[in-house]
C-alpha positions as CSV (number, residue, x, y, z in Angstrom):
1,M,4.9,-30.7,12.2
2,A,3.4,-30.1,15.5
3,P,4.4,-27.3,17.8
4,S,5.4,-30.4,20.4
5,D,7.5,-31.6,17.7
6,R,9.0,-28.6,17.0
7,P,13.1,-27.9,18.1
8,D,14.0,-25.8,21.1
9,H,12.7,-22.5,21.1
10,P,15.5,-20.2,20.2
11,R,15.4,-18.5,23.4
12,A,17.3,-21.7,25.1
13,R,19.3,-22.4,22.0
14,L,20.9,-18.7,22.0
15,A,21.3,-19.7,26.0
16,N,23.3,-22.7,25.2
17,D,25.1,-20.6,22.6
18,E,24.4,-21.9,19.2
19,V,24.3,-19.8,16.4
20,L,21.0,-19.5,14.5
21,L,21.0,-19.0,10.9
22,G,18.2,-17.7,8.8
23,V,16.7,-15.6,5.8
24,L,14.4,-12.6,5.2
25,D,11.9,-14.1,3.1
26,N,10.6,-10.8,1.7
27,T,7.8,-12.2,-0.8
28,Y,6.0,-13.7,2.5
29,D,5.0,-16.8,1.0
30,P,3.5,-19.5,2.9
31,S,5.3,-21.9,0.8
32,L,8.9,-20.3,0.5
33,V,8.6,-20.5,4.6
34,E,8.0,-24.0,4.7
35,L,10.6,-24.9,1.9
36,Y,13.1,-22.9,3.8
37,G,12.2,-25.3,7.0
38,E,12.9,-28.0,4.9
39,L,16.4,-27.0,3.7
40,G,17.3,-26.7,7.1
41,L,17.5,-23.2,8.1
42,D,17.2,-21.8,11.8
43,F,14.9,-19.0,11.4
44,V,12.8,-17.1,8.7
45,W,12.9,-13.3,9.0
46,L,9.7,-11.7,8.1
47,D,10.2,-8.0,8.7
48,L,6.7,-6.3,9.5
49,E,7.9,-2.9,9.3
50,H,9.2,-2.7,5.7
51,A,6.4,-4.8,4.1
52,G,4.6,-7.5,4.2
53,P,0.7,-8.3,5.9
54,S,-0.1,-6.1,8.9
55,P,0.2,-7.5,12.1
56,W,-3.3,-6.8,12.3
57,D,-4.5,-9.3,9.6
58,A,-4.5,-12.6,11.8
59,P,-5.3,-14.5,9.2
60,A,-2.7,-13.7,6.8
61,V,-0.1,-13.4,9.6
62,E,-1.4,-17.4,11.0
63,G,-0.5,-18.8,7.5
64,L,3.1,-17.6,7.8
65,L,3.3,-19.3,11.3
66,R,1.6,-22.3,10.7
67,A,4.0,-22.9,7.3
68,A,6.7,-22.3,9.6
69,E,5.3,-24.5,12.4
70,R,4.9,-27.8,9.9
71,T,8.5,-27.4,8.9
72,G,10.0,-26.6,12.3
73,I,11.9,-23.2,11.2
74,E,11.4,-20.3,13.7
75,P,9.7,-17.1,12.6
76,L,11.7,-14.0,13.7
77,V,9.5,-11.8,13.5
78,R,10.5,-7.7,13.4
79,L,7.2,-5.3,14.3
80,P,6.7,-2.2,12.7
81,S,6.9,-0.3,16.0
82,T,7.5,-1.2,19.8
83,D,3.3,-0.6,20.8
84,P,2.7,-2.8,23.4
85,S,-0.5,-4.1,21.7
86,V,1.6,-5.3,18.6
87,V,3.7,-7.7,20.9
88,R,0.6,-9.2,22.8
89,K,-1.4,-9.0,19.2
90,L,1.8,-11.2,18.1
91,R,2.2,-13.4,20.8
92,D,-1.4,-14.2,20.5
93,A,-0.9,-15.6,17.0
94,G,1.8,-17.8,18.5
95,V,5.1,-15.6,17.8
96,R,7.6,-16.7,20.0
97,A,10.9,-14.5,18.8
98,M,10.3,-10.6,17.3
99,F,12.8,-8.2,18.0
100,L,11.8,-4.1,17.8
101,P,12.4,-1.4,14.8
102,R,14.0,1.9,15.9
103,V,14.2,1.6,19.7
104,E,15.4,4.9,21.1
105,S,15.5,4.3,25.1
106,A,14.7,1.6,27.6
107,E,12.0,2.8,28.9
108,E,10.2,1.5,25.3
109,V,11.7,-1.4,25.4
110,E,10.8,-2.4,28.4
111,R,7.2,-1.7,27.8
112,A,7.3,-4.0,25.2
113,V,9.2,-6.9,26.3
114,K,6.9,-6.7,29.7
115,A,4.0,-7.1,27.4
116,A,5.4,-10.7,26.1
117,H,5.3,-12.1,29.5
118,F,2.3,-12.6,32.4
119,R,5.3,-12.2,35.2
120,Y,8.5,-10.1,34.6
121,D,10.9,-9.2,36.8
122,G,9.7,-10.6,40.3
123,G,6.0,-8.6,39.5
124,P,3.3,-8.9,36.8
125,G,3.5,-9.0,33.6
126,D,2.0,-6.7,30.3
127,R,0.6,-9.3,28.3
128,G,-3.2,-10.4,28.0
129,L,-4.3,-13.8,29.1
130,A,-7.2,-15.5,27.0
131,G,-7.7,-18.2,24.7
132,P,-5.8,-17.4,21.3
133,R,-3.8,-19.5,18.7
134,A,-0.6,-19.7,21.3
135,R,-2.8,-21.4,23.4
136,R,-3.8,-23.9,21.3
137,W,-7.5,-22.4,22.0
138,G,-7.1,-23.3,25.4
139,L,-5.9,-26.7,25.0
140,K,-2.1,-26.5,25.6
141,D,-0.8,-27.1,29.7
142,D,1.4,-24.9,30.9
143,Y,0.7,-22.2,28.8
144,V,1.7,-19.4,31.0
145,A,5.1,-20.6,32.4
146,T,5.9,-22.0,28.6
147,E,4.9,-18.7,27.0
148,D,7.3,-16.3,29.4
149,E,10.3,-19.7,29.3
150,E,9.6,-19.2,25.2
151,A,9.3,-15.6,24.8
152,L,12.4,-13.8,22.8
153,V,12.4,-9.7,22.6
154,G,14.7,-8.2,21.1
155,V,15.6,-4.9,19.5
156,T,17.0,-3.5,16.3
157,I,20.3,-1.0,17.0
158,E,20.1,1.3,14.5
159,T,19.6,4.6,15.0
160,Q,22.4,7.2,17.2
161,A,19.7,7.5,19.9
162,A,20.2,3.8,20.7
163,V,23.8,3.6,20.4
164,D,23.9,6.6,23.2
165,N,21.6,4.5,25.3
166,L,22.6,1.3,24.8
167,D,24.4,0.7,28.5
168,E,20.5,1.0,30.1
169,I,18.7,-0.8,26.5
170,L,21.5,-4.0,27.3
171,A,20.2,-3.8,31.2
172,V,16.6,-4.3,30.1
173,P,15.4,-7.3,32.3
174,E,14.8,-10.3,29.5
175,L,16.6,-8.7,27.0
176,G,16.3,-11.1,24.3
177,F,19.2,-10.0,21.8
178,V,20.2,-6.9,20.2
179,F,20.1,-7.2,16.5
180,I,22.8,-4.5,14.7
181,G,20.8,-2.8,11.5
182,P,23.8,-1.1,10.3
183,L,21.6,0.5,6.8
184,D,19.4,2.4,9.5
185,L,22.7,3.6,11.7
186,S,24.2,4.8,8.4
187,V,21.7,7.0,7.4
188,S,21.0,7.9,11.3
189,L,25.0,8.7,11.6
190,G,25.0,10.7,8.2
191,H,26.8,8.8,5.9
192,P,23.4,6.3,4.2
193,D,24.4,3.2,2.4
194,E,28.1,3.8,3.6
195,L,28.9,0.8,5.9
196,D,32.7,1.3,5.4
197,H,32.6,4.6,6.9
198,P,34.5,4.8,9.8
199,D,31.8,6.2,12.3
200,V,29.2,3.6,11.0
201,A,32.0,0.8,11.8
202,E,33.1,2.5,14.8
203,A,28.9,2.4,16.4
204,V,28.5,-1.1,15.0
205,E,31.8,-2.5,16.6
206,T,30.6,-0.6,19.8
207,V,27.1,-2.3,19.4
208,R,28.4,-6.0,19.3
209,Q,31.0,-5.7,21.9
210,K,29.1,-3.7,24.7
211,A,26.3,-6.5,24.2
212,T,28.8,-9.0,24.3
213,E,30.1,-8.2,27.4
214,A,26.8,-7.9,29.1
215,G,25.7,-11.3,27.9
216,V,23.1,-10.1,25.4
217,P,23.4,-12.4,22.1
218,V,24.0,-10.5,19.2
219,G,22.2,-10.4,15.6
220,G,22.9,-9.1,12.0
221,L,23.1,-9.1,8.2
222,G,25.9,-11.4,6.4
223,F,27.1,-10.1,3.5
224,G,28.3,-12.5,1.9
225,M,29.5,-16.3,3.7
226,D,32.8,-15.0,4.4
227,D,31.4,-11.6,6.0
228,V,28.7,-14.5,7.8
229,N,31.8,-16.8,9.0
230,E,34.0,-13.7,10.2
231,K,30.8,-12.7,12.4
232,V,30.0,-15.9,13.9
233,R,33.9,-16.4,14.7
234,A,33.2,-12.3,16.5
235,G,30.5,-13.4,18.3
236,Y,27.3,-13.4,16.7
237,Q,24.3,-15.5,17.3
238,L,21.7,-14.9,14.9
239,V,23.1,-14.2,11.5
240,N,20.8,-13.4,8.3
241,L,22.0,-14.9,5.3
242,G,20.2,-13.3,2.5
243,S,16.6,-12.7,1.2
244,T,14.5,-14.4,-0.9
245,T,14.6,-11.5,-3.8
246,G,18.4,-11.7,-3.5
247,A,19.0,-15.4,-3.4
248,L,16.5,-15.2,-6.9
249,R,18.5,-12.7,-8.3
250,G,22.1,-14.1,-8.3
251,A,20.4,-17.3,-9.2
252,V,18.5,-15.7,-13.0
253,T,21.3,-12.9,-13.0
254,G,23.4,-16.7,-13.4
255,W,21.4,-18.8,-15.5
256,L,21.2,-15.4,-17.9
257,D,25.0,-14.7,-17.6
258,G,25.8,-18.5,-18.8
259,Y,23.1,-18.2,-21.9
260,E,24.8,-19.0,-25.5
261,S,23.0,-17.0,-28.0
262,P,22.7,-18.9,-31.0
């Protein structure tokens, strides 16, 4: 699928109040990225924070992007850091939607979001202008305007500091979305993996409510389809349904459980 044939970019779809569903591919296999597109998912989450290729490994990253483009699925890339140089590198590779890990201040978020734009908040952005893959090596028309219109940079809210500074983070111009990270948040709050602990649940709800009130789209993890549906009813617009390894584990376990030994 040519880039011009891809569905509306996720920034436009979120602005249109659409719900986007995706899966974390933690095998980083282009064939599976293609398959998820064929299955009709909206995005494939490529988590470069916890695993996967280095964001500086252009051939590996571009292979995943090409697989996504072929079937029209959107790569949602989590960066390993908030370093603006990483933002620029992945934007030049062709990543339209990305989110930042472990943010703690509005200042670091603004630096990263600004790095994704040529023009930013009424002034110059901090994106480098060249002829990379995102520009189709100089062949793409209206490159500057299109890139800024399609840039979607979100943040993961997964630390106590991020919750404490949430109002300022939500006010960052061009912030694309907040993705609530309950697992790391549980660690930061002193209750590792206790997602039902009142402190963790309260923090998650605080983030959801404040982001919704600020008009910033909310994303999060779905823990089973009942939870996914509940999150969508609560206003979540980006929901991760599960992972490749989780799906395989469930399928293979089911096969083995159903096997009747002779």
